[in-house]
ROSEKE-678200 format. One line per 2 residues: number of its first residue (from 1); their letters; for each residue x, y, z of C-alpha. Coordinates in nm, 4 decimals, decimal comma. Layout:
BEGIN
NUM	a	X/Y/Z  ...
//
This chain:
BEGIN
1	me	0,0000/0,0000/0,0000  0,2748/0,2469/0,0918
3	lq	0,4632/0,1730/-0,2316  0,1528/0,2561/-0,4336
5	el	0,1079/0,5794/-0,2384  0,4703/0,6785/-0,2946
7	ky	0,4433/0,5990/-0,6649  0,1370/0,8169/-0,6951
9	lk	0,3003/1,1020/-0,5076  0,6030/1,0943/-0,7373
11	hs	0,3791/1,1272/-1,0421  0,1344/1,3724/-0,8875
13	ei	0,0989/1,7422/-0,9574  0,2746/1,8432/-0,6334
15	vy	0,5615/2,0798/-0,6850  0,7125/2,1360/-0,3439
17	rv	1,0396/2,3255/-0,3526  1,2970/2,2869/-0,0808
19	gv	1,3706/2,6582/-0,1085  1,7393/2,6842/-0,0301
21	gr	1,8180/3,0289/0,1021  1,4560/3,1148/0,1743
23	sr	1,3281/3,2133/0,5147  1,1725/2,9518/0,7383
25	fs	0,8627/3,1696/0,7693  0,7967/3,1652/0,3941
27	la	0,8576/2,7901/0,3861  0,6048/2,7435/0,6686
29	ie	0,3414/2,9374/0,4754  0,4247/2,7424/0,1585
31	dv	0,3849/2,4154/0,3477  0,0276/2,5046/0,4435
33	as	-0,0582/2,6474/0,1009  0,0917/2,3528/-0,0886
35	gf	-0,0829/2,1077/0,1413  -0,4244/2,2594/0,0759
37	ks	-0,3609/2,2802/-0,2995  -0,2715/1,9110/-0,3119
39	yk	-0,6344/1,8158/-0,2513  -0,6299/1,5505/-0,5236
41	vw	-0,3536/1,3654/-0,3418  -0,4787/1,3774/0,0173
43	al	-0,8357/1,3078/-0,0939  -0,7199/0,9956/-0,2788
45	lg	-0,5024/0,8808/0,0095  -0,7777/0,9472/0,2627
47	wq	-1,0239/0,7433/0,0591  -0,7665/0,4651/0,0274
49	di	-0,7354/0,4639/0,4078  -1,1088/0,4022/0,4350
51	kq	-1,0992/0,1216/0,1800  -0,7968/-0,0365/0,3450
53	ry	-0,9446/-0,0187/0,6947  -1,2669/-0,1921/0,5898
55	rr	-1,1187/-0,4278/0,3352  -1,3275/-0,7454/0,2867
57	sv	-1,6014/-0,5973/0,5054  -1,9549/-0,6128/0,3668
59	lg	-2,0840/-0,2978/0,5376  -1,7531/-0,1116/0,5537
61	pf	-1,7727/0,2222/0,7409  -2,1423/0,1598/0,8043
63	wl	-2,0370/-0,0623/1,0946  -1,9457/0,2629/1,2697
65	ti	-2,2855/0,4036/1,1750  -2,4606/0,1015/1,3256
67	st	-2,2559/0,1162/1,6462  -2,3174/0,4914/1,6746
69	gi	-2,6904/0,4391/1,6271  -2,7011/0,1672/1,8940
71	mi	-2,5048/0,3833/2,1391  -2,7356/0,6818/2,0810
73	gm	-3,0431/0,4634/2,1290  -2,9171/0,3086/2,4528
75	lg	-2,7905/0,6354/2,6014  -3,1091/0,8149/2,4955
77	al	-3,3321/0,5602/2,6687  -3,1197/0,5644/2,9868
79	yg	-3,0397/0,9324/3,0306  -3,3821/1,0392/2,9059
81	ql	-3,5246/0,8620/3,2090  -3,2561/0,9941/3,4448
83	fr	-3,3099/1,3551/3,3350  -3,6879/1,3010/3,3053
85	mp	-3,6811/1,4341/2,9497  -3,9244/1,3226/2,6782
87	ld	-3,7398/1,1244/2,4121  -3,8762/1,3372/2,1282
89	vy	-3,6795/1,6270/2,2796  -3,3801/1,4517/2,4297
91	lp	-3,2891/1,1971/2,1599  -3,2428/1,4498/1,8719
93	fl	-3,0337/1,6644/2,1084  -2,8200/1,3661/2,2058
95	at	-2,7847/1,2313/1,8510  -2,6672/1,5585/1,6964
97	gi	-2,4278/1,6201/1,9840  -2,2667/1,2754/1,9768
99	ii	-2,2252/1,2722/1,5973  -2,0397/1,6041/1,5814
101	wa	-1,8460/1,5156/1,8987  -1,7292/1,1894/1,7388
103	li	-1,5736/1,3953/1,4583  -1,4081/1,6423/1,6969
105	as	-1,2743/1,3688/1,9267  -1,1370/1,1669/1,6343
107	ll	-0,9591/1,4711/1,4940  -0,7979/1,5504/1,8291
109	ne	-0,6936/1,1934/1,9057  -0,5611/1,1110/1,5592
111	sc	-0,3790/1,4440/1,5365  -0,1361/1,3174/1,7990
113	nv	-0,0135/1,0341/1,5757  -0,0641/1,1859/1,2319
115	fi	0,3094/1,2194/1,1577  0,4075/0,9048/1,3461
117	aa	0,1659/0,7024/1,1299  0,3153/0,8543/0,8137
119	ds	0,6793/0,8240/0,9185  0,7870/0,6089/0,6216
121	mi	0,6362/0,8509/0,3717  0,7808/1,1556/0,5457
123	kq	1,1278/1,0006/0,5393  1,1116/0,8991/0,1728
125	vh	0,9033/1,1621/-0,0082  0,9332/1,5381/0,0305
127	vp	0,5742/1,6564/0,0529  0,4124/1,9195/0,2758
129	lt	0,3426/1,8131/0,6317  0,0002/1,9703/0,5855
131	lh	-0,0819/1,7024/0,3287  -0,0640/1,4265/0,5913
133	vc	-0,2910/1,6225/0,8235  -0,5433/1,6956/0,5465
135	rm	-0,5452/1,3259/0,4663  -0,6350/1,2458/0,8270
137	vy	-0,9037/1,5160/0,8420  -1,0594/1,4065/0,5120
139	rn	-1,0739/1,0457/0,6330  -1,2615/1,1450/0,9481
141	vi	-1,4983/1,3745/0,7606  -1,5977/1,0788/0,5398
143	if	-1,6745/0,8739/0,8511  -1,8695/1,1705/0,9915
145	fh	-2,0981/1,1751/0,6882  -2,1582/0,8041/0,7320
147	nl	-2,2628/0,8663/1,0931  -2,4853/1,1526/0,9820
149	iv	-2,7270/0,8922/0,8447  -2,8259/0,8118/1,2044
151	lv	-3,0134/1,1436/1,2229  -3,2579/1,0337/0,9514
153	pv	-3,4436/0,7646/1,1535  -3,4177/0,9723/1,4730
155	ff	-3,5884/1,2777/1,3255  -3,8307/1,0707/1,1161
157	fy	-3,9431/0,8487/1,4046  -4,0124/1,1417/1,6380
159	gk	-4,1607/1,3612/1,3678  -3,9148/1,6455/1,4184
161	ei	-3,9392/1,9139/1,1544  -3,6186/2,0782/1,0374
163	dl	-3,6059/2,4387/0,9218  -3,4036/2,4191/0,6014
165	tn	-3,3143/2,7873/0,6336  -3,1135/2,7171/0,9483
167	ll	-2,9310/2,4322/0,7760  -2,7755/2,6611/0,5155
169	lv	-2,4822/2,7395/0,7447  -2,4277/2,3799/0,8586
171	pm	-2,1765/2,3059/0,5769  -1,9797/2,6114/0,6892
173	ai	-1,9854/2,4827/1,0475  -1,8534/2,1429/0,9357
175	gl	-1,5892/2,3174/0,7252  -1,4750/2,5164/1,0295
177	va	-1,4470/2,1982/1,2357  -1,2355/2,0431/0,9588
179	ln	-1,0202/2,3557/0,9249  -0,9562/2,3599/1,2981
181	gv	-0,8723/1,9921/1,2709  -0,5954/2,0866/1,0268
183	wa	-0,4233/2,3350/1,2563  -0,4768/2,1079/1,5574
185	gl	-0,3196/1,8231/1,3605  -0,0167/2,0295/1,2650
187	il	0,0433/2,1540/1,6186  -0,0371/1,8348/1,8097
189	gt	0,1293/1,6188/1,5465  0,4515/1,8185/1,5751
191	fc	0,4745/1,8167/1,9539  0,3517/1,4584/1,9935
193	tr	0,6224/1,3446/1,7533  0,8793/1,5007/1,9834
195	fr	0,7163/1,4140/2,3161  0,5510/1,0710/2,3049
197	di	0,3849/1,1210/2,6447  0,1438/1,3802/2,5047
199	pp	-0,0930/1,1429/2,3108  -0,2240/0,9587/2,6212
201	iv	-0,2648/1,2935/2,7959  -0,4730/1,4245/2,5055
203	tn	-0,6807/1,1037/2,4986  -0,7632/1,1302/2,8689
205	lv	-0,8329/1,5013/2,8390  -1,0767/1,4423/2,5517
207	qv	-1,2638/1,1883/2,7650  -1,2928/1,4348/3,0519
209	if	-1,4110/1,7146/2,8219  -1,6829/1,4845/2,6870
211	fv	-1,8491/1,4688/3,0280  -1,8221/1,8415/3,1047
213	tp	-1,9557/1,9430/2,7618  -2,3345/1,9589/2,7078
215	im	-2,3660/1,6465/2,4953  -2,5514/1,4016/2,7186
217	wl	-2,6989/1,6764/2,9362  -2,8775/1,9963/2,8353
219	pe	-2,7145/2,3327/2,9195  -3,0430/2,4480/3,0738
221	ii	-2,9896/2,2039/3,3602  -2,7160/2,4152/3,5210
223	kg	-2,8524/2,7590/3,4330  -2,8520/2,9860/3,7340
225	rs	-2,5964/2,7705/3,9148  -2,2390/2,8535/4,0021
227	aa	-2,1049/2,6155/3,7351  -2,3094/2,7689/3,4535
229	wl	-2,0108/2,9665/3,3256  -1,8368/2,6401/3,2344
231	ve	-2,0707/2,5997/2,9358  -1,9862/2,9289/2,7674
233	an	-1,6202/2,8962/2,8613  -1,5967/2,5588/2,6887
235	pl	-1,4796/2,6226/2,3282  -1,5895/2,2785/2,2090
237	yh	-1,9459/2,3598/2,3160  -1,9543/2,6387/2,0595
239	fi	-1,8280/2,4079/1,7834  -2,1024/2,1599/1,8701
241	el	-2,3677/2,4302/1,8898  -2,2929/2,5532/1,5370
243	fr	-2,3930/2,2098/1,4118  -2,6579/2,1074/1,6651
245	ap	-2,8697/2,4227/1,6957  -2,9873/2,4293/1,3286
247	fl	-3,1067/2,0673/1,3514  -3,3014/2,1485/1,6663
249	ga	-3,4888/2,4344/1,4996  -3,2811/2,7328/1,6078
251	aa	-3,0143/2,9460/1,4455  -2,6628/2,8989/1,5749
253	pl	-2,5873/3,1639/1,8411  -2,3865/3,4637/1,7251
255	ns	-2,1437/3,4313/2,0156  -2,0676/3,0734/1,9076
257	wi	-1,9757/3,1967/1,5592  -1,7509/3,4635/1,7111
259	vv	-1,5765/3,2139/1,9410  -1,5226/2,9557/1,6658
261	ls	-1,3946/3,2096/1,4115  -1,1619/3,3592/1,6720
263	it	-1,0230/3,0160/1,7638  -0,9747/2,9375/1,3945
265	li	-0,7777/3,2565/1,3359  -0,5622/3,2142/1,6480
267	gm	-0,5030/2,8492/1,5650  -0,3851/2,9183/1,2107
269	vt	-0,1459/3,1902/1,3289  -0,0079/2,9560/1,5963
271	ti	0,0315/2,6856/1,3323  0,2463/2,9084/1,1113
273	ft	0,4652/2,9888/1,4110  0,4942/2,6173/1,4991
275	lw	0,5930/2,5220/1,1451  0,8368/2,8119/1,1285
277	rf	1,0054/2,6882/1,4438  0,9881/2,3068/1,4214
279	rn	0,8919/2,2028/1,0681  1,2417/2,0866/0,9685
281	rv	1,2810/1,8765/1,2820  0,9769/1,6500/1,2442
283	ay	1,1534/1,3997/1,0167  1,4415/1,3696/1,2664
285	wl	1,2050/1,3078/1,5572  1,0376/1,0110/1,3909
//
């Protein structure tokens, strides 16, 4: 598989100059730009990852869809009773939250090993580091769209009507999650390549954040309490709300758009600085 990937890369349209004598800052920007422009390559490689992972499987990625649907159904029945919430209200809230959270959690966890998993390619072929991250993000976005099918029976069974006007900005919300996955992959991938103790820390931290983020419980439950500020202070809540609110019949809050766009801008600037400082060392850390 890796030989086929390397062969394709050598004959692809990527033109990635080493840039002798150029500043590291310009090379960092070129890495990101070249990585995004190589969409034909990382899209093909990402799709090949999906096919390879589910090789000889009849249902393929739909096994994840089935397992996600079963988990949502079981958690909905249990926590709907615990919170004394009617299922026609609670289950759509839970389903939309878990589906977008699965994408966010996968991006964060896989970002830690994105360069480690591609070590042979990084050592043999000179391509942008951003390409490997885009490959990982694209692969998880494909799985996300498979899981999105779970919403169809949930909303159909409970007769929930969706305002199509609110859904117009959902693709932009998904695009922002993917874009933030790129800068998170570049930053986490770089530091986790150097410090191998970071991946388990990130994995445990993601698990903790899952329970403190309004996914299984509604934010209204802690309104007026001393811990209410934790909801608005949680950046991942705003990413989830951009996707979840339109499906639940409301427009995404303006403050959530502001928070997400601000994080995206800060993250991209931090990424350029990280690549400027450590880009040339990644191959030596593998």
